[in-house]
TORGU-568893 format. One record per residue (C-alpha): residue in three letters; residue number from 0; x, y, z. Coordinates in Angstrom, 3 decimals, decimal comma, padded with zeros to 6 digits. Example, Ala and Ser with C-alpha at 12.3 -4.5 7.8 and 13.67 -1.06 7.14 Angstrom:
2
{resn: ala | resi: 0 | px: 012,300 | py: -004,500 | pz: 007,800}
{resn: ser | resi: 1 | px: 013,670 | py: -001,060 | pz: 007,140}
This chain:
154
{resn: met | resi: 0 | px: 000,000 | py: 000,000 | pz: 000,000}
{resn: gly | resi: 1 | px: 002,796 | py: 002,419 | pz: 000,890}
{resn: phe | resi: 2 | px: 004,650 | py: 001,668 | pz: -002,349}
{resn: arg | resi: 3 | px: 001,594 | py: 002,413 | pz: -004,503}
{resn: ala | resi: 4 | px: 000,887 | py: 005,647 | pz: -002,582}
{resn: gly | resi: 5 | px: 004,521 | py: 006,715 | pz: -003,080}
{resn: leu | resi: 6 | px: 004,253 | py: 006,188 | pz: -006,825}
{resn: thr | resi: 7 | px: 001,056 | py: 008,209 | pz: -006,920}
{resn: lys | resi: 8 | px: 002,735 | py: 011,119 | pz: -005,143}
{resn: lys | resi: 9 | px: 005,745 | py: 010,922 | pz: -007,456}
{resn: ala | resi: 10 | px: 003,522 | py: 010,729 | pz: -010,526}
{resn: cys | resi: 11 | px: 001,424 | py: 013,656 | pz: -009,346}
{resn: ala | resi: 12 | px: 004,582 | py: 015,700 | pz: -008,711}
{resn: leu | resi: 13 | px: 005,830 | py: 014,821 | pz: -012,192}
{resn: tyr | resi: 14 | px: 002,509 | py: 015,833 | pz: -013,770}
{resn: arg | resi: 15 | px: 002,569 | py: 019,143 | pz: -011,904}
{resn: thr | resi: 16 | px: 006,155 | py: 019,802 | pz: -012,948}
{resn: ile | resi: 17 | px: 005,426 | py: 019,124 | pz: -016,610}
{resn: ser | resi: 18 | px: 002,278 | py: 021,270 | pz: -016,436}
{resn: leu | resi: 19 | px: 004,142 | py: 024,186 | pz: -014,836}
{resn: leu | resi: 20 | px: 006,979 | py: 023,911 | pz: -017,343}
{resn: ala | resi: 21 | px: 004,499 | py: 023,894 | pz: -020,240}
{resn: leu | resi: 22 | px: 002,710 | py: 026,951 | pz: -018,796}
{resn: phe | resi: 23 | px: 006,036 | py: 028,727 | pz: -018,369}
{resn: leu | resi: 24 | px: 007,063 | py: 028,028 | pz: -021,981}
{resn: trp | resi: 25 | px: 003,612 | py: 029,050 | pz: -023,194}
{resn: ser | resi: 26 | px: 003,786 | py: 032,340 | pz: -021,256}
{resn: leu | resi: 27 | px: 007,315 | py: 033,031 | pz: -022,454}
{resn: ser | resi: 28 | px: 006,294 | py: 032,476 | pz: -026,067}
{resn: met | resi: 29 | px: 003,901 | py: 035,417 | pz: -025,828}
{resn: phe | resi: 30 | px: 006,830 | py: 037,820 | pz: -025,366}
{resn: leu | resi: 31 | px: 009,158 | py: 036,458 | pz: -028,045}
{resn: pro | resi: 32 | px: 009,248 | py: 036,915 | pz: -031,807}
{resn: val | resi: 33 | px: 007,190 | py: 034,260 | pz: -033,614}
{resn: val | resi: 34 | px: 007,476 | py: 034,767 | pz: -037,375}
{resn: thr | resi: 35 | px: 008,937 | py: 037,007 | pz: -040,026}
{resn: phe | resi: 36 | px: 006,810 | py: 037,431 | pz: -043,119}
{resn: asp | resi: 37 | px: 007,380 | py: 039,103 | pz: -046,481}
{resn: asn | resi: 38 | px: 005,348 | py: 042,317 | pz: -046,461}
{resn: arg | resi: 39 | px: 005,749 | py: 043,308 | pz: -050,150}
{resn: gly | resi: 40 | px: 009,500 | py: 042,984 | pz: -050,009}
{resn: ile | resi: 41 | px: 009,875 | py: 044,303 | pz: -046,450}
{resn: pro | resi: 42 | px: 010,590 | py: 041,600 | pz: -043,851}
{resn: thr | resi: 43 | px: 008,206 | py: 042,175 | pz: -040,946}
{resn: met | resi: 44 | px: 008,448 | py: 040,369 | pz: -037,621}
{resn: leu | resi: 45 | px: 005,479 | py: 039,559 | pz: -035,369}
{resn: asp | resi: 46 | px: 005,709 | py: 038,606 | pz: -031,709}
{resn: gly | resi: 47 | px: 003,527 | py: 036,348 | pz: -029,596}
{resn: ala | resi: 48 | px: 001,501 | py: 039,244 | pz: -028,204}
{resn: his | resi: 49 | px: 000,368 | py: 040,105 | pz: -031,733}
{resn: phe | resi: 50 | px: -000,831 | py: 036,552 | pz: -032,271}
{resn: leu | resi: 51 | px: -002,501 | py: 036,516 | pz: -028,865}
{resn: gln | resi: 52 | px: -004,439 | py: 039,674 | pz: -029,759}
{resn: asn | resi: 53 | px: -005,336 | py: 038,825 | pz: -033,338}
{resn: gly | resi: 54 | px: -005,331 | py: 035,038 | pz: -033,492}
{resn: trp | resi: 55 | px: -009,069 | py: 034,787 | pz: -032,926}
{resn: ala | resi: 56 | px: -009,441 | py: 035,773 | pz: -036,606}
{resn: gly | resi: 57 | px: -007,410 | py: 032,741 | pz: -037,715}
{resn: pro | resi: 58 | px: -010,416 | py: 030,750 | pz: -038,950}
{resn: ile | resi: 59 | px: -010,642 | py: 033,194 | pz: -041,866}
{resn: met | resi: 60 | px: -007,506 | py: 031,444 | pz: -043,181}
{resn: leu | resi: 61 | px: -008,487 | py: 028,024 | pz: -041,785}
{resn: gln | resi: 62 | px: -006,039 | py: 028,432 | pz: -038,893}
{resn: phe | resi: 63 | px: -007,540 | py: 027,451 | pz: -035,551}
{resn: gly | resi: 64 | px: -004,359 | py: 027,046 | pz: -033,471}
{resn: trp | resi: 65 | px: -004,987 | py: 030,225 | pz: -031,475}
{resn: tyr | resi: 66 | px: -007,870 | py: 028,498 | pz: -029,703}
{resn: ala | resi: 67 | px: -005,347 | py: 026,233 | pz: -027,970}
{resn: asn | resi: 68 | px: -004,467 | py: 029,285 | pz: -025,863}
{resn: leu | resi: 69 | px: -007,942 | py: 029,162 | pz: -024,360}
{resn: leu | resi: 70 | px: -007,348 | py: 025,555 | pz: -023,294}
{resn: met | resi: 71 | px: -003,874 | py: 025,853 | pz: -021,778}
{resn: ile | resi: 72 | px: -004,811 | py: 026,995 | pz: -018,264}
{resn: pro | resi: 73 | px: -007,742 | py: 024,559 | pz: -017,851}
{resn: ala | resi: 74 | px: -005,520 | py: 021,801 | pz: -019,293}
{resn: ala | resi: 75 | px: -002,759 | py: 022,605 | pz: -016,813}
{resn: tyr | resi: 76 | px: -005,239 | py: 022,501 | pz: -013,945}
{resn: val | resi: 77 | px: -006,718 | py: 019,179 | pz: -015,046}
{resn: ser | resi: 78 | px: -003,345 | py: 017,585 | pz: -015,775}
{resn: ser | resi: 79 | px: -001,860 | py: 018,598 | pz: -012,426}
{resn: arg | resi: 80 | px: -004,778 | py: 017,331 | pz: -010,336}
{resn: asn | resi: 81 | px: -004,812 | py: 013,811 | pz: -009,052}
{resn: ser | resi: 82 | px: -008,523 | py: 013,519 | pz: -008,362}
{resn: ile | resi: 83 | px: -010,347 | py: 014,694 | pz: -011,485}
{resn: lys | resi: 84 | px: -013,287 | py: 012,301 | pz: -011,696}
{resn: pro | resi: 85 | px: -014,399 | py: 012,429 | pz: -015,339}
{resn: arg | resi: 86 | px: -011,422 | py: 010,722 | pz: -017,024}
{resn: arg | resi: 87 | px: -012,963 | py: 011,583 | pz: -020,397}
{resn: leu | resi: 88 | px: -011,971 | py: 015,164 | pz: -019,681}
{resn: tyr | resi: 89 | px: -008,300 | py: 014,193 | pz: -020,115}
{resn: phe | resi: 90 | px: -009,012 | py: 012,740 | pz: -023,529}
{resn: ile | resi: 91 | px: -011,231 | py: 015,606 | pz: -024,708}
{resn: leu | resi: 92 | px: -008,691 | py: 018,279 | pz: -023,710}
{resn: ala | resi: 93 | px: -005,785 | py: 016,243 | pz: -025,106}
{resn: ala | resi: 94 | px: -007,496 | py: 015,615 | pz: -028,435}
{resn: ser | resi: 95 | px: -008,434 | py: 019,294 | pz: -028,701}
{resn: leu | resi: 96 | px: -004,925 | py: 020,535 | pz: -027,932}
{resn: ile | resi: 97 | px: -003,272 | py: 018,040 | pz: -030,265}
{resn: thr | resi: 98 | px: -005,686 | py: 018,885 | pz: -033,090}
{resn: leu | resi: 99 | px: -005,127 | py: 022,629 | pz: -032,689}
{resn: trp | resi: 100 | px: -001,366 | py: 022,054 | pz: -032,390}
{resn: gly | resi: 101 | px: -001,429 | py: 020,044 | pz: -035,611}
{resn: asn | resi: 102 | px: -003,358 | py: 022,774 | pz: -037,413}
{resn: thr | resi: 103 | px: -000,602 | py: 025,246 | pz: -036,503}
{resn: leu | resi: 104 | px: 001,929 | py: 023,102 | pz: -038,367}
{resn: phe | resi: 105 | px: 000,246 | py: 024,209 | pz: -041,596}
{resn: leu | resi: 106 | px: 000,560 | py: 027,944 | pz: -040,934}
{resn: ser | resi: 107 | px: 002,371 | py: 029,274 | pz: -043,995}
{resn: ser | resi: 108 | px: 001,095 | py: 032,816 | pz: -044,503}
{resn: ile | resi: 109 | px: -000,280 | py: 035,781 | pz: -042,591}
{resn: ala | resi: 110 | px: -003,421 | py: 037,664 | pz: -043,584}
{resn: gly | resi: 111 | px: -003,096 | py: 041,410 | pz: -043,818}
{resn: tyr | resi: 112 | px: -004,790 | py: 044,453 | pz: -045,313}
{resn: thr | resi: 113 | px: -003,062 | py: 043,891 | pz: -048,650}
{resn: gly | resi: 114 | px: -003,767 | py: 040,149 | pz: -048,877}
{resn: thr | resi: 115 | px: -001,759 | py: 037,214 | pz: -047,615}
{resn: ala | resi: 116 | px: 001,962 | py: 037,409 | pz: -047,021}
{resn: pro | resi: 117 | px: 004,171 | py: 034,293 | pz: -046,926}
{resn: ile | resi: 118 | px: 006,059 | py: 033,452 | pz: -043,756}
{resn: val | resi: 119 | px: 009,779 | py: 033,413 | pz: -044,459}
{resn: arg | resi: 120 | px: 011,203 | py: 032,591 | pz: -041,024}
{resn: trp | resi: 121 | px: 010,095 | py: 031,020 | pz: -037,760}
{resn: his | resi: 122 | px: 011,437 | py: 032,304 | pz: -034,446}
{resn: ala | resi: 123 | px: 011,751 | py: 031,047 | pz: -030,853}
{resn: gly | resi: 124 | px: 008,230 | py: 032,078 | pz: -029,847}
{resn: tyr | resi: 125 | px: 006,718 | py: 029,688 | pz: -032,393}
{resn: phe | resi: 126 | px: 008,845 | py: 026,769 | pz: -031,256}
{resn: leu | resi: 127 | px: 008,211 | py: 027,431 | pz: -027,553}
{resn: trp | resi: 128 | px: 004,467 | py: 027,670 | pz: -028,172}
{resn: met | resi: 129 | px: 004,523 | py: 024,422 | pz: -030,132}
{resn: ala | resi: 130 | px: 006,553 | py: 022,711 | pz: -027,395}
{resn: ala | resi: 131 | px: 004,214 | py: 023,965 | pz: -024,662}
{resn: thr | resi: 132 | px: 000,924 | py: 023,038 | pz: -026,315}
{resn: gly | resi: 133 | px: 002,313 | py: 019,775 | pz: -027,664}
{resn: ser | resi: 134 | px: 003,683 | py: 018,655 | pz: -024,314}
{resn: met | resi: 135 | px: 000,460 | py: 019,601 | pz: -022,534}
{resn: gly | resi: 136 | px: -001,564 | py: 017,645 | pz: -025,078}
{resn: ala | resi: 137 | px: 000,801 | py: 014,673 | pz: -024,808}
{resn: leu | resi: 138 | px: 000,646 | py: 014,728 | pz: -021,003}
{resn: leu | resi: 139 | px: -003,137 | py: 014,781 | pz: -021,027}
{resn: met | resi: 140 | px: -003,279 | py: 011,972 | pz: -023,593}
{resn: trp | resi: 141 | px: -000,862 | py: 009,961 | pz: -021,451}
{resn: arg | resi: 142 | px: -003,101 | py: 010,483 | pz: -018,445}
{resn: ala | resi: 143 | px: -006,216 | py: 009,565 | pz: -020,457}
{resn: val | resi: 144 | px: -004,656 | py: 006,321 | pz: -021,686}
{resn: arg | resi: 145 | px: -003,177 | py: 005,529 | pz: -018,293}
{resn: ala | resi: 146 | px: -006,511 | py: 006,127 | pz: -016,547}
{resn: arg | resi: 147 | px: -008,084 | py: 003,396 | pz: -018,658}
{resn: val | resi: 148 | px: -005,509 | py: 000,776 | pz: -017,740}
{resn: pro | resi: 149 | px: -006,675 | py: -001,277 | pz: -014,742}
{resn: pro | resi: 150 | px: -004,214 | py: -001,337 | pz: -011,817}
{resn: ala | resi: 151 | px: -001,962 | py: -004,396 | pz: -011,645}
{resn: ser | resi: 152 | px: -002,948 | py: -006,951 | pz: -009,041}
{resn: lys | resi: 153 | px: -000,488 | py: -008,299 | pz: -006,489}
């Protein structure tokens, strides 16, 4: 009994650590440059705060990744808790984050007043955001799969 309780405490501490690290990376990505795009021959750089403010309009270009930002704090709460009863919640949040993360892989241009402009360079903010949302989604999926496995008998 003591051995199993010790593993649960260690696992919960690990889940909390991963959740906090993902939240830290996610927060940091909002202050860093994300992309440089070609604005009619003038390279223009956008930071994470710009995407945080204007990303809600992404569906115009079939880009829904911004909506993962709305899930990050609830996902961190759920993934760091040890007693969330509806285990389906892990799977629903994980599938949502992973789907939105995957949609962001296909971001290739930025919409502007003069049409779309191709992205020419990715910066640290993009990679940190991808790492944060991807790791949070993976952690939640791990917890969803692990919650379905019956405990081993003695």
